[in-house]
ZAMARGU-4260 file (C-alpha; in steps of 0.2 Angstrom, whole numbers, plus 5000, padded with zeros to 4 digits):
<rodrens>
0) 5110/5050/4973 | 5094/5047/4984 | 5096/5036/4998 | 5082/5024/4996 | 5079/5013/4981
5) 5064/5003/4977 | 5062/4988/4966 | 5047/4983/4960 | 5035/4979/4945 | 5027/4994/4937
10) 5012/4994/4947 | 5005/5002/4964 | 5005/4986/4973 | 5016/4983/4989 | 5025/4998/4987
15) 5013/5013/4985 | 5011/5014/5004 | 5029/5016/5005 | 5031/5027/4991 | 5017/5039/4999
20) 5027/5039/5018 | 5042/5045/5008 | 5034/5057/4999 | 5026/5064/5014 | 5040/5063/5024
25) 5050/5073/5011 | 5063/5061/5008 | 5070/5055/4991 | 5069/5039/4983 | 5074/5030/4965
30) 5063/5018/4956 | 5071/5003/4947 | 5054/4994/4938 | 5056/4977/4934 | 5046/4973/4917
35) 5038/4955/4919 | 5048/4949/4904 | 5062/4951/4915 | 5057/4945/4929 | 5051/4928/4922
40) 5067/4925/4914 | 5073/4920/4932 | 5090/4928/4937 | 5082/4942/4947 | 5070/4930/4955
45) 5084/4919/4960 | 5093/4934/4967 | 5078/4940/4980 | 5080/4933/4997 | 5061/4924/4995
50) 5059/4925/4976 | 5049/4940/4978 | 5048/4958/4976 | 5048/4971/4983 | 5066/4973/4986
55) 5071/4990/4996 | 5089/4996/4999 | 5093/5008/5012 | 5112/5010/5008 | 5120/4996/5011
60) 5104/4989/5019 | 5094/4978/5009 | 5075/4971/5015 | 5062/4961/5008 | 5044/4959/5013
65) 5034/4975/5013 | 5028/4978/5030 | 5045/4975/5036 | 5052/4990/5025 | 5036/5000/5033
70) 5043/4995/5049 | 5059/5000/5047 | 5054/5017/5039 | 5044/5018/5054 | 5056/5018/5065
75) 5071/5026/5055 | 5060/5041/5053 | 5050/5043/5070 | 5034/5036/5063 | 5031/5022/5076
80) 5021/5029/5089 | 5027/5041/5102 | 5031/5026/5115 | 5030/5007/5117 | 5011/5007/5121
85) 5009/5017/5104 | 5020/5005/5094 | 5011/4990/5100 | 4995/4999/5092 | 5003/5003/5078
90) 5008/4986/5073 | 4990/4980/5078 | 4984/4992/5065 | 4996/4988/5053 | 4992/4969/5054
95) 4974/4973/5052 | 4978/4982/5037 | 4988/4967/5031 | 4974/4955/5035 | 4960/4965/5025
100) 4973/4968/5010 | 4975/4948/5009 | 4956/4946/5007 | 4957/4959/4993 | 4971/4952/4984
105) 4962/4934/4985 | 4946/4945/4976 | 4956/4953/4964 | 4966/4936/4957 | 4955/4922/4961
110) 4937/4927/4961 | 4935/4943/4957 | 4918/4941/4943 | 4910/4929/4955 | 4915/4936/4971
115) 4915/4953/4971 | 4895/4956/4975 | 4899/4945/4991 | 4914/4955/4996 | 4907/4972/4994
120) 4892/4966/5006 | 4905/4959/5018 | 4916/4974/5017 | 4907/4984/5031 | 4912/4972/5044
125) 4930/4973/5038 | 4930/4991/5038 | 4922/4994/5055 | 4936/4990/5066 | 4946/5005/5058
130) 4932/5017/5062 | 4931/5010/5080 | 4949/5015/5082 | 4948/5032/5075 | 4934/5036/5087
135) 4943/5030/5102 | 4958/5042/5096 | 4954/5061/5099 | 4935/5057/5094 | 4943/5052/5074
140) 4950/5070/5072 | 4969/5063/5071 | 4977/5049/5067 | 4975/5029/5068 | 4986/5029/5083
145) 4991/5045/5094 | 4993/5063/5089 | 5007/5061/5076 | 5007/5051/5060 | 5013/5031/5059
150) 5018/5020/5045 | 5000/5012/5049 | 4993/5027/5042 | 5002/5026/5026 | 4996/5009/5024
155) 4978/5010/5029 | 4977/5025/5017 | 4982/5016/5003 | 4971/5000/5008 | 4957/5013/5010
160) 4960/5021/4994 | 4962/5006/4983 | 4944/4999/4990 | 4937/5016/4984 | 4941/5011/4968
165) 4933/4994/4970 | 4918/5001/4978 | 4917/5020/4977 | 4902/5021/4991 | 4912/5010/5003
170) 4915/5023/5016 | 4897/5032/5016 | 4893/5022/5032 | 4908/5028/5040 | 4910/5046/5043
175) 4927/5044/5052 | 4935/5034/5040 | 4930/5045/5026 | 4935/5062/5034 | 4952/5052/5038
180) 4955/5049/5020 | 4951/5067/5014 | 4961/5074/5029 | 4979/5063/5025 | 4975/5067/5006
185) 4975/5083/5010 | 4992/5085/5017 | 5003/5097/5007 | 5017/5085/5002 | 5006/5068/5000
190) 4993/5079/4990 | 5007/5085/4977 | 5014/5066/4977 | 4996/5059/4973 | 4994/5073/4960
195) 5011/5068/4950 | 5013/5057/4936 | 5022/5045/4948 | 5006/5042/4958 | 4991/5030/4954
200) 4974/5037/4946 | 4960/5026/4949 | 4959/5012/4937 | 4949/5009/4924 | 4939/4992/4919
205) 4954/4989/4906 | 4968/4992/4919 | 4958/4979/4931 | 4958/4966/4917 | 4979/4968/4914
210) 4983/4968/4931 | 4973/4952/4936 | 4982/4944/4921 | 4998/4949/4927 | 4994/4943/4943
215) 4989/4926/4937 | 5005/4924/4926 | 5015/4929/4941 | 5007/4915/4952 | 5007/4901/4938
220) 5026/4906/4937 | 5030/4907/4956 | 5030/4927/4958 | 5026/4936/4972 | 5015/4949/4964
225) 4999/4941/4969 | 4998/4958/4980 | 4998/4969/4967 | 4983/4983/4966 | 4974/4990/4951
230) 4984/5006/4945 | 4990/5013/4927 | 5007/5007/4922 | 5020/5018/4931 | 5035/5024/4922
235) 5052/5023/4930 | 5057/5040/4940 | 5069/5046/4952 | 5062/5060/4964 | 5072/5073/4967
</rodrens>
């Protein structure tokens, strides 16, 4: 039986970075997909520590909060930098990713139609710090920190990929970030995962509308899926 279990809604949302991490690191996991109707019935929500998903199980350890889960996997799988200085930089990058993700979430679920144009115009100033960090690390030819991949790389990659769906040309003025995305997308195990039925293809307009509606409903019900990001519905699967 796979050692890891992800309990989440049938969207990429807060879990795609950890899925990419696990796949790229050759780890197996299973998914328990929570239908919205089931979530709104209440018992599962009441059983979750913060009344939120994702829920992550590593053997007897149960974790909530997506960034705590990523940090746990980073420590467990050696994806947290080679020393304390690199670990601090990895944390800094991950916090920067979270800041931009929250801006993205706010746009998608509260102000998409009216706010998209302004959001896309402002996006370069939010992407520039990541381009700068890449330029300071081996001329942008490696990872975001150091010479080995970290959990922050997977989180940043997921963030950049969903922004490429929102604004396909958003990385055109950032050559290092553009090459970084292409380089990580080409890692053999990650490439295989991204091409598999379990990964999310770029969303079409209908899917954007569906997921935004889902997020709005969750917000009204006090659910924590305001962090969902667009992608087709993903069926339950178990990695072998």
